[in-house]
C-alpha positions as CSV (number, residue, x, y, z in Angstrom):
1,M,16.8,-18.9,-27.1
2,S,19.3,-17.2,-24.7
3,A,18.9,-17.0,-20.9
4,L,18.6,-13.2,-21.3
5,T,15.6,-13.5,-23.7
6,I,14.0,-16.0,-21.5
7,G,14.5,-13.8,-18.4
8,I,12.9,-10.8,-20.1
9,L,9.9,-12.7,-21.4
10,L,9.1,-14.8,-18.3
11,P,7.2,-12.1,-16.4
12,L,5.0,-11.5,-19.5
13,L,4.4,-15.2,-19.8
14,G,3.3,-15.3,-16.2
15,T,0.8,-12.6,-16.8
16,M,-0.5,-14.5,-19.9
17,L,-0.8,-17.7,-17.9
18,G,-2.8,-16.0,-15.2
19,S,-5.0,-14.3,-17.9
20,A,-5.7,-17.7,-19.4
21,F,-7.6,-18.7,-16.3
22,V,-10.5,-17.0,-18.0
23,F,-10.8,-20.0,-20.4
24,F,-11.0,-22.6,-17.6
25,M,-12.9,-20.9,-14.8
26,R,-16.3,-19.4,-14.1
27,K,-16.9,-15.6,-14.3
28,E,-15.5,-14.9,-10.8
29,I,-12.4,-16.1,-9.0
30,P,-13.4,-17.9,-5.8
31,D,-12.6,-15.6,-2.9
32,R,-10.5,-18.2,-1.2
33,L,-8.3,-18.7,-4.3
34,Q,-8.0,-14.9,-4.9
35,K,-6.9,-14.3,-1.3
36,T,-4.4,-17.2,-1.5
37,L,-2.9,-16.0,-4.8
38,L,-2.6,-12.3,-3.7
39,G,-0.9,-13.4,-0.5
40,F,1.4,-15.7,-2.5
41,A,2.3,-12.8,-4.9
42,S,3.0,-10.6,-1.9
43,G,5.4,-13.1,-0.4
44,V,7.3,-13.6,-3.6
45,M,7.7,-9.8,-4.2
46,V,8.9,-9.2,-0.6
47,A,11.5,-12.0,-0.7
48,A,12.7,-10.9,-4.2
49,S,13.1,-7.3,-3.0
50,V,15.2,-8.4,0.0
51,W,17.4,-11.3,-1.3
52,S,17.6,-10.4,-5.0
53,L,17.7,-6.6,-4.9
54,L,18.5,-5.0,-1.5
55,I,21.2,-7.5,-0.4
56,P,23.0,-7.4,-3.7
57,S,22.8,-3.6,-3.7
58,I,24.5,-3.4,-0.3
59,E,27.2,-6.0,-1.4
60,M,27.9,-4.0,-4.6
61,A,28.4,-0.8,-2.6
62,N,31.1,-2.5,-0.5
63,E,28.7,-3.2,2.4
64,S,27.6,0.5,2.5
65,V,23.9,0.7,3.2
66,L,23.6,4.3,1.9
67,P,23.0,3.5,-1.8
68,A,20.4,0.9,-0.9
69,A,18.6,3.3,1.4
70,I,18.6,6.1,-1.1
71,G,17.5,3.9,-4.0
72,F,14.8,2.2,-1.9
73,M,13.3,5.5,-0.8
74,A,13.5,6.8,-4.4
75,G,11.5,3.7,-5.6
76,I,8.9,4.3,-2.9
77,G,8.7,8.0,-3.9
78,F,8.4,7.2,-7.6
79,L,5.4,5.0,-7.1
80,L,3.9,7.5,-4.7
81,L,4.2,10.2,-7.4
82,I,2.6,7.9,-10.0
83,D,-0.3,7.3,-7.6
84,E,-0.7,11.0,-7.2
85,L,-0.7,11.7,-10.9
86,T,-2.9,8.8,-11.9
87,P,-6.5,9.0,-10.6
88,H,-7.3,5.3,-11.2
89,L,-6.0,4.5,-7.7
90,H,-7.5,7.4,-5.9
91,V,-11.2,7.2,-6.7
92,G,-12.2,9.4,-3.9
93,S,-10.7,12.5,-5.5
94,Q,-12.8,14.8,-7.8
95,K,-10.4,14.1,-10.7
96,A,-10.8,10.4,-10.2
97,E,-14.6,10.5,-10.1
98,G,-14.7,12.1,-13.6
99,L,-12.5,9.3,-14.9
100,K,-14.5,6.6,-13.1
101,S,-17.6,7.7,-14.9
102,R,-16.0,6.7,-18.2
103,L,-14.0,3.7,-17.1
104,S,-15.1,0.6,-15.3
105,R,-13.5,-0.4,-12.0
106,T,-11.9,-3.3,-13.8
107,M,-10.4,-1.2,-16.5
108,M,-8.9,1.1,-13.8
109,L,-7.5,-1.9,-12.1
110,A,-6.0,-3.0,-15.4
111,L,-4.4,0.4,-15.8
112,A,-3.1,0.3,-12.3
113,V,-1.5,-3.1,-12.8
114,T,0.0,-2.0,-16.1
115,I,1.6,1.1,-14.6
116,H,3.0,-0.9,-11.6
117,N,4.3,-3.6,-13.9
118,L,6.8,-1.2,-15.3
119,P,9.1,-1.1,-12.2
120,E,9.0,-4.9,-12.1
121,G,10.2,-5.0,-15.7
122,M,12.9,-2.5,-14.8
123,A,13.9,-4.8,-11.9
124,V,14.5,-7.7,-14.3
125,G,16.6,-5.4,-16.6
126,V,18.6,-4.2,-13.6
127,V,19.5,-7.7,-12.3
128,F,20.5,-8.8,-15.8
129,A,22.5,-5.7,-16.2
130,G,24.3,-6.5,-13.0
131,E,25.2,-10.0,-14.1
132,G,29.0,-10.3,-13.8
133,Q,29.1,-7.3,-11.3
134,G,28.3,-9.3,-8.3
135,L,25.1,-10.9,-9.5
136,S,25.0,-14.4,-11.1
137,L,22.9,-15.4,-14.1
138,S,21.0,-17.8,-11.9
139,A,20.2,-15.0,-9.4
140,A,18.9,-12.8,-12.2
141,L,16.8,-15.7,-13.5
142,A,15.4,-16.2,-10.0
143,V,14.2,-12.6,-9.9
144,S,12.5,-13.1,-13.3
145,I,10.9,-16.4,-12.3
146,G,9.7,-14.8,-9.0
147,I,8.1,-11.9,-10.8
148,A,6.5,-14.3,-13.3
149,I,5.0,-16.3,-10.5
150,Q,3.5,-13.2,-8.8
151,N,2.2,-12.1,-12.2
152,I,0.0,-15.1,-12.5
153,P,-2.7,-13.9,-10.0
154,E,-2.4,-10.4,-11.4
155,G,-3.3,-11.6,-14.9
156,A,-6.3,-13.6,-13.5
157,I,-7.5,-10.8,-11.4
158,I,-7.8,-8.6,-14.6
159,S,-9.1,-11.1,-17.1
160,M,-11.8,-12.8,-14.9
161,P,-13.6,-9.6,-14.0
162,M,-13.4,-8.4,-17.6
163,Y,-15.2,-11.6,-18.6
164,A,-17.8,-11.1,-15.8
165,E,-18.5,-7.7,-17.2
166,G,-19.7,-9.2,-20.5
167,N,-16.5,-9.3,-22.6
168,S,-15.6,-12.5,-24.6
169,R,-13.1,-14.9,-23.1
170,L,-10.6,-14.0,-25.8
171,K,-10.9,-10.3,-25.3
172,S,-10.6,-10.6,-21.6
173,F,-7.5,-12.8,-22.0
174,L,-5.9,-10.2,-24.4
175,I,-6.6,-7.3,-22.1
176,G,-5.1,-9.2,-19.1
177,S,-2.1,-10.2,-21.2
178,L,-1.5,-6.7,-22.5
179,S,-1.1,-5.4,-18.9
180,G,2.2,-7.3,-18.8
181,V,3.6,-6.0,-22.1
182,V,5.3,-3.1,-20.3
183,E,7.5,-5.4,-18.3
184,P,9.8,-6.6,-21.2
185,L,9.8,-3.0,-22.5
186,G,11.0,-1.8,-19.1
187,S,13.7,-4.5,-19.1
188,I,14.9,-3.7,-22.5
189,A,15.1,0.0,-21.7
190,I,17.3,-0.6,-18.7
191,L,19.5,-3.0,-20.7
192,L,20.0,-0.5,-23.4
193,L,21.3,1.9,-20.8
194,A,23.4,-0.7,-19.1
195,G,26.6,0.8,-20.6
196,V,26.1,4.1,-18.7
197,L,24.7,2.6,-15.5
198,G,28.1,2.1,-13.9
199,V,28.2,3.1,-10.2
200,A,24.4,3.7,-10.3
201,L,23.6,0.0,-10.3
202,P,23.3,-0.4,-6.5
203,Y,20.9,2.5,-6.4
204,L,18.9,1.0,-9.3
205,L,18.6,-2.4,-7.6
206,A,17.3,-0.7,-4.4
207,F,15.0,1.5,-6.5
208,A,13.4,-1.6,-8.0
209,A,13.1,-3.1,-4.5
210,G,11.3,0.1,-3.2
211,A,8.9,0.1,-6.2
212,M,8.0,-3.6,-5.7
213,M,7.6,-3.2,-1.9
214,Y,5.3,-0.2,-2.5
215,V,3.0,-2.3,-4.7
216,V,2.9,-5.0,-2.0
217,V,2.1,-2.5,0.9
218,E,-0.2,-0.2,-1.0
219,E,-2.1,-2.6,-3.3
220,L,-1.7,-6.3,-2.5
221,I,-1.8,-6.5,1.3
222,P,-4.8,-4.2,1.8
223,E,-6.7,-6.3,-0.7
224,T,-5.9,-9.5,1.2
225,A,-7.0,-7.9,4.5
226,Q,-10.5,-7.2,3.3
227,G,-13.5,-9.5,4.0
228,R,-13.2,-13.2,4.8
229,H,-10.5,-15.8,4.4
230,T,-7.7,-13.5,5.4
231,N,-5.9,-16.4,7.0
232,L,-5.5,-17.9,3.5
233,S,-3.6,-14.8,2.3
234,T,-1.3,-15.1,5.3
235,I,-0.6,-18.8,4.4
236,G,-0.1,-17.8,0.7
237,F,2.3,-15.0,1.8
238,A,4.4,-17.5,3.8
239,L,4.5,-20.0,0.9
240,G,5.5,-17.3,-1.6
241,F,8.2,-15.8,0.6
242,V,9.8,-19.2,1.4
243,L,9.7,-20.3,-2.3
244,M,11.3,-17.1,-3.6
245,M,13.9,-17.1,-0.8
246,A,14.8,-20.8,-1.5
247,M,15.0,-20.1,-5.2
248,D,17.3,-17.1,-4.8
249,V,19.6,-19.0,-2.4
250,L,19.7,-22.3,-4.3
251,L,20.1,-20.7,-7.7
252,A,22.8,-18.2,-6.6
């Protein structure tokens, strides 16, 4: 199996691993563990956005910060637009209330994670497309591994509540795993367009960084700041950030 195939599939495998928690744990994730995992995922994504996406974007643009700034803001704007168009993340709106009457909160969470997984898959595709244009194969694999690591808690956070709502363990696992299928699809789509990316690659790297940072700021960090044990999410963030930073530097 080639390094490219492994890199594309790793994020999906991370989601499947997290979803498999449903076979070994009780119906709810302990609050302490959930806070730690969410904080860890946030740290991984922030470090990946900086070291694996934004810095290479600036280096590819001959140290010009403009493509990175434009791409980053475009990534933020893209996720903002998605959140405006999809009611599952804005349950206070009238449109969302109608949908909420037909979908459980967990199913809406699964839909949200699935939609937000697409830019992560695109990020993997972008870094592999940039291999040989300033990005090394090991750096590309570091991004893929980092996203896979942060997908583990996401898979668990979907499958465990699905089981708690009365679904079988197998069905809960499958639904959690399916939320990660869009990631290899996003990677493949970018790779198929690699021949026409050309000078757009620095913008696309920063776009992926912006999309990932949006997920952290809008979804993960607010969740970790609610209720008790918020100090564990801070510790998890620090561990995830340092791990991803070290991986990116050591594998570069």
